[in-house]
VEXMIGU-239387 format. One line per 5 residues: number of its first residue (from 1); their letters; for each residue x, y, z of C-alpha. Coordinates in Angstrom, 1 decimal. Example, Ala and Ser with C-alpha at 12.3 -4.5 7.8 and 13.67 -1.06 7.14 Angstrom:
BEGIN
1	as	12.3/-4.5/7.8  13.7/-1.1/7.1
! end
This chain:
BEGIN
1	xxxxx	-28.9/2.3/18.8  -26.8/1.9/22.0  -24.5/-0.5/20.2  -24.1/1.9/17.3  -23.3/4.7/19.7
6	xxxxx	-20.6/2.5/21.4  -19.0/1.8/18.0  -19.0/5.5/17.1  -17.5/6.4/20.5  -14.7/3.8/20.4
11	xxxxx	-13.7/4.5/16.8  -13.8/8.3/17.3  -11.3/7.7/20.1  -9.2/5.7/17.6  -9.4/8.7/15.2
16	xxxxx	-8.4/11.3/17.8  -5.7/9.4/19.7  -4.3/7.4/16.8  -4.0/4.2/18.9  -2.4/1.3/17.1
21	xxxxx	-2.7/-2.4/17.9  0.3/-4.2/19.4  0.2/-7.2/17.0  3.3/-7.5/14.8  4.3/-9.8/12.0
26	xxxxx	6.2/-12.6/13.6  9.1/-12.3/16.0  12.7/-11.0/15.8  14.3/-8.7/13.2  13.2/-8.5/9.6
31	xxxxx	16.6/-7.9/8.1  18.9/-10.9/7.4  22.5/-10.7/8.6  24.9/-10.2/5.7  28.5/-11.3/6.2
36	xxxxx	29.9/-8.8/3.6  29.5/-5.1/3.8  30.7/-2.2/1.6  29.9/1.5/1.5  29.0/3.6/-1.5
41	xxxxx	32.0/5.7/-0.7  34.3/2.7/-1.3  33.3/3.1/-5.0  33.8/6.8/-5.3  30.4/8.0/-4.2
46	xxxxx	30.1/11.6/-3.1  27.1/12.7/-1.1  27.1/16.4/-1.8  23.7/16.5/-3.7  25.5/17.6/-6.8
51	xxxxx	27.8/14.8/-7.9  26.2/12.1/-10.0  26.6/8.7/-8.3  25.0/6.3/-10.8  28.3/4.6/-11.7
56	xxxxx	29.2/4.3/-8.0  26.0/2.4/-7.3  26.3/0.3/-10.4  29.9/-0.6/-9.7  29.3/-1.4/-6.0
61	xxxxx	26.4/-3.8/-6.9  28.5/-5.4/-9.7  31.2/-6.1/-7.1  28.7/-7.5/-4.6  27.5/-10.1/-7.1
66	xxxxx	30.4/-12.3/-6.1  29.0/-12.7/-2.6  25.5/-13.7/-3.6  26.3/-17.4/-2.9  28.3/-16.6/0.2
71	xxxxx	25.5/-15.3/2.5  24.8/-12.2/0.5  26.1/-8.6/1.0  25.1/-5.2/2.2  25.5/-1.9/0.4
76	xxxxx	25.6/0.9/3.0  24.7/4.5/2.1  25.9/6.9/4.8  24.4/10.3/5.7  24.5/12.8/2.7
81	xxxxx	22.6/13.5/-0.5  23.5/10.9/-3.1  22.3/12.1/-6.5  21.8/9.2/-9.0  20.1/7.9/-12.0
86	xxxxx	18.6/4.4/-12.2  20.5/1.4/-10.8  19.6/-2.3/-10.7  19.6/-4.6/-7.6  20.8/-8.2/-7.3
91	xxxxx	19.6/-11.2/-5.2  20.7/-11.6/-1.6  21.4/-7.9/-1.2  20.5/-5.4/1.5  20.5/-1.7/0.5
96	xxxxx	20.9/0.0/3.8  20.4/3.8/4.3  21.9/5.5/7.4  20.2/8.3/9.4  20.3/11.3/7.2
101	xxxxx	21.1/9.4/4.0  19.1/10.6/0.9  19.1/8.8/-2.4  18.2/11.7/-4.7  16.8/10.9/-8.1
106	xxxxx	18.1/12.9/-11.0  15.7/15.4/-12.6  17.0/14.5/-16.1  14.8/11.7/-17.6  17.8/10.4/-19.6
111	xxxxx	19.4/9.4/-16.3  16.6/7.0/-15.6  17.4/4.1/-17.8  14.5/3.6/-20.2  12.5/5.8/-17.8
116	xxxxx	12.1/2.8/-15.6  12.3/3.0/-11.8  15.1/4.7/-9.9  15.8/1.4/-7.9  14.9/-1.6/-10.0
121	xxxxx	15.2/-5.4/-9.9  13.8/-8.4/-11.7  13.8/-12.2/-11.1  15.4/-11.7/-7.6  15.4/-13.6/-4.4
126	xxxxx	16.0/-12.2/-0.9  16.2/-8.4/-1.4  16.0/-5.9/1.5  15.8/-2.1/1.2  15.8/-0.5/4.6
131	xxxxx	16.7/2.4/6.8  17.4/2.3/10.6  14.5/1.0/12.7  12.6/3.6/14.7  10.2/1.5/16.6
136	xxxxx	8.9/2.4/20.1  6.0/2.2/22.5  3.2/4.7/23.0  3.3/5.8/26.6  -0.4/6.7/26.5
141	xxxxx	-1.9/3.6/25.0  0.8/1.0/25.6  0.6/0.2/21.9  3.5/-0.2/19.5  4.2/3.0/17.6
146	xxxxx	6.4/4.0/14.7  8.4/7.2/14.6  8.5/8.4/10.9  11.2/10.3/9.1  14.8/10.7/10.0
151	xxxxx	15.5/7.1/9.0  16.8/7.4/5.4  15.0/8.8/2.4  14.6/8.0/-1.3  13.6/11.3/-3.0
156	xxxxx	12.3/11.2/-6.6  12.2/15.0/-7.1  8.9/14.4/-8.8  8.1/18.0/-9.3  10.0/18.2/-12.6
161	xxxxx	8.1/15.2/-13.9  4.7/16.5/-12.7  5.4/19.9/-14.4  6.0/18.1/-17.7  2.9/16.0/-17.4
166	xxxxx	0.7/19.0/-16.5  2.3/21.0/-19.3  1.3/18.3/-21.9  4.8/16.9/-22.3  4.4/13.2/-22.6
171	xxxxx	7.5/11.9/-24.3  8.8/10.4/-21.1  7.3/7.5/-19.1  6.8/8.5/-15.4  8.8/6.0/-13.5
176	xxxxx	8.4/4.6/-10.0  10.9/5.0/-7.1  11.2/1.3/-6.4  10.1/-1.4/-8.8  10.7/-5.1/-8.3
181	xxxxx	9.4/-7.6/-10.9  9.0/-11.4/-10.5  10.9/-11.4/-7.2  10.5/-13.4/-4.0  11.4/-12.6/-0.4
186	xxxxx	11.2/-8.7/-0.6  11.5/-6.5/2.5  11.1/-2.7/2.3  11.2/-1.1/5.7  12.1/1.9/7.9
191	xxxxx	12.4/4.5/5.1  10.8/7.7/3.8  9.9/7.9/0.1  9.4/11.5/-1.1  7.9/13.0/-4.3
196	xxxxx	7.8/9.9/-6.6  7.2/10.7/-10.3  4.7/7.8/-10.2  4.2/5.2/-7.5  6.7/5.1/-4.6
201	xxxxx	6.8/1.3/-4.4  5.7/-1.0/-7.2  6.0/-4.8/-6.7  4.9/-6.7/-9.9  4.4/-10.4/-10.1
206	xxxxx	6.2/-10.8/-6.7  5.6/-13.1/-3.7  6.4/-12.8/0.0  6.6/-9.1/0.1  6.8/-7.2/3.4
211	xxxxx	6.5/-3.4/3.4  6.7/-2.0/6.9  7.4/1.2/8.8  7.4/3.2/5.6  6.5/6.9/5.2
216	xxxxx	5.5/8.1/1.8  5.1/11.8/1.1  3.7/13.4/-2.1  1.6/16.6/-2.3  -2.1/16.3/-2.6
221	xxxxx	-3.1/16.7/-6.3  0.3/15.6/-7.6  -0.4/13.5/-10.7  0.2/9.7/-10.8  1.6/9.6/-7.2
226	xxxxx	0.2/6.4/-5.8  1.9/5.4/-2.6  2.2/1.6/-2.9  0.9/-0.1/-6.1  1.0/-3.9/-5.7
231	xxxxx	0.4/-5.5/-9.1  -0.3/-9.3/-9.5  1.6/-10.1/-6.3  0.7/-12.6/-3.6  1.5/-13.1/0.1
236	xxxxx	1.9/-9.3/0.6  2.0/-7.6/4.0  1.8/-3.8/4.2  1.7/-2.5/7.7  2.5/0.5/10.0
241	xxxxx	2.8/3.0/7.2  2.1/6.7/6.9  1.2/7.8/3.4  0.2/11.1/1.8  -0.4/10.9/-1.9
246	xxxxx	-2.0/12.6/-4.9  -3.5/9.3/-6.0  -4.3/6.1/-4.1  -2.5/5.4/-0.8  -2.4/1.7/-1.6
251	xxxxx	-3.6/0.1/-4.9  -4.0/-3.6/-5.6  -4.0/-4.5/-9.3  -4.2/-7.6/-11.5  -2.9/-7.3/-15.1
256	xxxxx	-2.7/-9.9/-17.8  1.0/-9.4/-18.6  1.9/-10.9/-15.2  1.6/-14.6/-14.4  1.1/-14.5/-10.6
261	xxxxx	-2.1/-14.3/-8.7  -3.0/-11.2/-6.7  -4.0/-12.9/-3.5  -3.3/-13.3/0.2  -2.8/-9.6/1.0
266	xxxxx	-2.9/-7.9/4.4  -3.0/-4.2/4.8  -3.1/-2.9/8.4  -2.3/0.0/10.7  -2.2/2.6/7.9
271	xxxxx	-2.4/6.4/8.4  -3.2/8.3/5.2  -4.2/11.5/3.6  -5.0/12.7/0.1  -6.2/9.4/-1.2
276	xxxxx	-7.7/6.1/-0.1  -7.3/2.3/-0.4  -8.2/0.8/-3.8  -8.7/-2.9/-4.2  -9.1/-3.9/-7.8
281	xxxxx	-8.2/-2.5/-11.1  -6.2/-3.7/-14.1  -7.2/-5.6/-17.2  -7.8/-9.2/-16.2  -7.7/-11.9/-13.6
286	xxxxx	-8.7/-12.2/-10.0  -7.9/-10.4/-6.8  -8.8/-12.5/-3.7  -8.4/-13.0/0.0  -7.6/-9.4/1.1
291	xxxxx	-7.7/-8.3/4.8  -7.6/-4.6/5.5  -7.6/-3.6/9.2  -7.1/-0.4/11.2  -7.1/2.5/8.8
296	xxxxx	-7.1/6.3/9.5  -8.0/8.2/6.3  -8.6/11.9/5.6  -9.0/14.3/2.8  -9.8/11.7/0.1
301	xxxxx	-12.2/11.5/-2.8  -12.9/7.8/-2.1  -12.0/6.2/1.2  -12.1/2.6/0.2  -12.8/1.4/-3.3
306	xxxxx	-13.4/-2.2/-4.5  -13.4/-2.5/-8.3  -13.2/-5.6/-10.4  -10.5/-5.7/-13.1  -11.9/-5.5/-16.6
311	xxxxx	-12.9/-9.1/-17.4  -11.9/-10.2/-13.9  -13.3/-10.3/-10.4  -12.7/-9.5/-6.7  -13.7/-11.9/-4.0
316	xxxxx	-13.2/-12.6/-0.2  -12.4/-9.1/1.1  -12.6/-8.1/4.8  -12.3/-4.5/5.8  -12.5/-3.6/9.5
321	xxxxx	-11.6/-0.9/12.0  -11.7/2.2/9.7  -11.8/5.8/10.8  -12.2/8.5/8.1  -12.8/12.2/7.9
326	xxxxx	-13.4/14.8/5.2  -14.0/12.2/2.5  -16.2/12.7/-0.6  -17.4/9.1/-0.9  -16.7/6.6/1.9
331	xxxxx	-17.1/3.4/-0.1  -17.3/2.5/-3.7  -17.9/-1.1/-4.7  -18.2/-1.4/-8.4  -18.1/-4.3/-10.8
336	xxxxx	-18.2/-4.2/-14.6  -19.1/-6.8/-17.2  -17.0/-9.4/-18.9  -16.3/-11.7/-16.0  -17.7/-15.2/-15.5
341	xxxxx	-19.8/-15.1/-12.4  -20.2/-12.1/-10.1  -17.5/-9.4/-10.7  -17.4/-8.7/-6.9  -18.4/-11.2/-4.3
346	xxxxx	-17.9/-11.7/-0.6  -16.9/-8.2/0.7  -17.4/-7.5/4.4  -17.0/-3.9/5.8  -17.4/-3.6/9.5
351	xxxxx	-16.5/-1.4/12.5  -16.3/2.0/10.6  -16.8/5.6/11.6  -16.7/8.6/9.4  -17.1/12.3/10.0
356	xxxxx	-17.8/15.0/7.4  -18.6/12.4/4.8  -20.3/13.8/1.7  -21.7/10.5/0.3  -21.9/7.2/2.1
361	xxxxx	-21.2/5.1/-0.9  -21.9/3.5/-4.2  -22.6/-0.3/-4.6  -23.1/-0.9/-8.3  -22.9/-3.9/-10.6
366	xxxxx	-24.2/-4.1/-14.1  -26.9/-6.1/-15.8  -25.6/-9.6/-16.1  -22.9/-8.9/-13.6  -24.6/-8.5/-10.2
371	xxxxx	-22.5/-7.8/-7.1  -23.2/-10.4/-4.5  -22.6/-11.2/-0.8  -21.8/-7.7/0.3  -22.1/-7.1/4.0
376	xxxxx	-21.9/-3.9/6.2  -21.9/-4.2/10.0  -21.4/-1.5/12.5  -20.9/1.4/10.2  -21.6/5.1/11.2
381	xxxxx	-21.0/7.8/8.6  -21.8/11.3/9.7  -22.6/14.4/7.7  -23.8/12.7/4.5  -26.0/14.3/2.0
386	xxxxx	-29.2/12.8/0.7  -29.5/10.3/-0.9  -26.5/8.8/1.0  -26.2/5.6/-1.0  -26.5/4.6/-4.7
391	xxxxx	-27.1/0.9/-5.4  -27.8/-1.1/-8.6  -27.5/-4.8/-9.4  -26.3/-5.7/-5.9  -27.4/-7.6/-2.9
396	xxxxx	-26.2/-8.4/0.5  -26.6/-8.1/4.3  -26.3/-5.3/6.9  -26.8/-4.5/10.5  -26.1/-1.3/12.6
401	xxxxx	-25.5/0.9/9.6  -26.2/4.6/9.5  -27.3/6.1/7.2  -29.5/3.2/6.2  -28.4/1.2/3.1
406	xxxxx	-30.5/0.6/-0.1  -33.2/-2.1/0.3  -31.3/-4.9/-1.6  -28.5/-4.6/1.0  -30.7/-4.7/4.1
411	xxxxx	-31.2/-8.4/4.6  -30.4/-9.5/8.1  -26.9/-10.9/8.7  -27.3/-14.7/8.7  -26.7/-16.3/12.2
416	xxxxx	-24.4/-18.9/10.8  -21.9/-16.3/9.6  -18.7/-16.1/11.8  -18.0/-12.7/13.5  -19.9/-10.4/11.2
421	xxxxx	-20.8/-11.4/7.7  -18.2/-13.1/5.6  -15.1/-13.1/7.8  -11.8/-14.5/6.7  -11.4/-16.1/10.1
426	xxxxx	-8.2/-16.0/12.1  -5.7/-16.3/9.2  -2.8/-13.8/9.5  -1.3/-13.3/6.1  1.5/-11.3/7.5
431	xxxxx	3.0/-14.4/9.1  4.8/-15.8/6.1  7.7/-18.1/6.4  11.0/-16.2/6.8  9.2/-12.9/7.6
436	xxx	9.6/-11.3/10.9  9.5/-7.8/12.3  9.8/-6.2/15.7
! end
């Protein structure tokens, strides 16, 4: 009981003070140096919030193609409101937004080419979308902190799209703000994304993706507004982000129309409201080797969800250091049928505190698709109603959990398990070759 009280005390301090760890991904600066630089104003761009700049963006990027094999190039967007429809990126490009720069998505769906994303790219290598770094150090804790806002904004003006959807108008696809497909070496950092019609950031079938120091803002209850939706992508690092959304803050998917695996994913130091973290979903394949660490969540329906894709599975997930408040269901671990073997296997949840939690959680497989090797260690959820847990077709281990888990999940944690339960060890999936931040 004393150990559980110590865990609650330390994690409540985390919740109240917002302390962050000082560990960062690698060393040095994340943005590569580009020998060639142009401004959107060089191509007739006008940042008055009224003039359409789609052609200016398209012409600037077309011009910069000639520098792709000469060290790449940078397209600079100065302070101002740059109204635009969709435009497409190229390889070896940095799209750089100055302080006070706003890329403003048109409210006319016809300006979004095929209703795809505002900023789009496919089959690219070495792409950076960034604002101006706002890193600092917290004087109280000595930990690294991130100062959000004021560092360049991509605004989707999603209200017009949400009104159409809620009014039953469905002739237009709801696009994302940034969507990159089959691309490698992607960095998105030091920016604010506001009011996306759909997800703010959507990597699909990508590898080596770093999303860092990003603020995402969408009103609670706004339809389709996931913060970051990573689909069938590998070697993904998402860290030091502040997200408010109407849907999931971060969503990991695996779909059959993408060839890449959804694996080796780190999510850490995330502050969020209005939604939670969802691991799993989609229509096939596997999601594996996911490490989630240091989360602060509030005002969500589900804090952390682990769901097998239809006909697929989720395995090797470690979730640690979570503080949540005002959440309807703290944890949902759910597996359907159709997969060969357990739909969900090897999930560890440890070092968690929650206050004003309506239900502790759901751990449910199906007959013929039992969820296995689930482990909870050092979890204190306060304010839950009875019965706090609902469990079916599942088994696992636990220790130091309040309220007490269902009997099939109460087996003692094996002594030969490292740390607590099924740890992923000391692997840091944010330290990919060529990635650095700080």
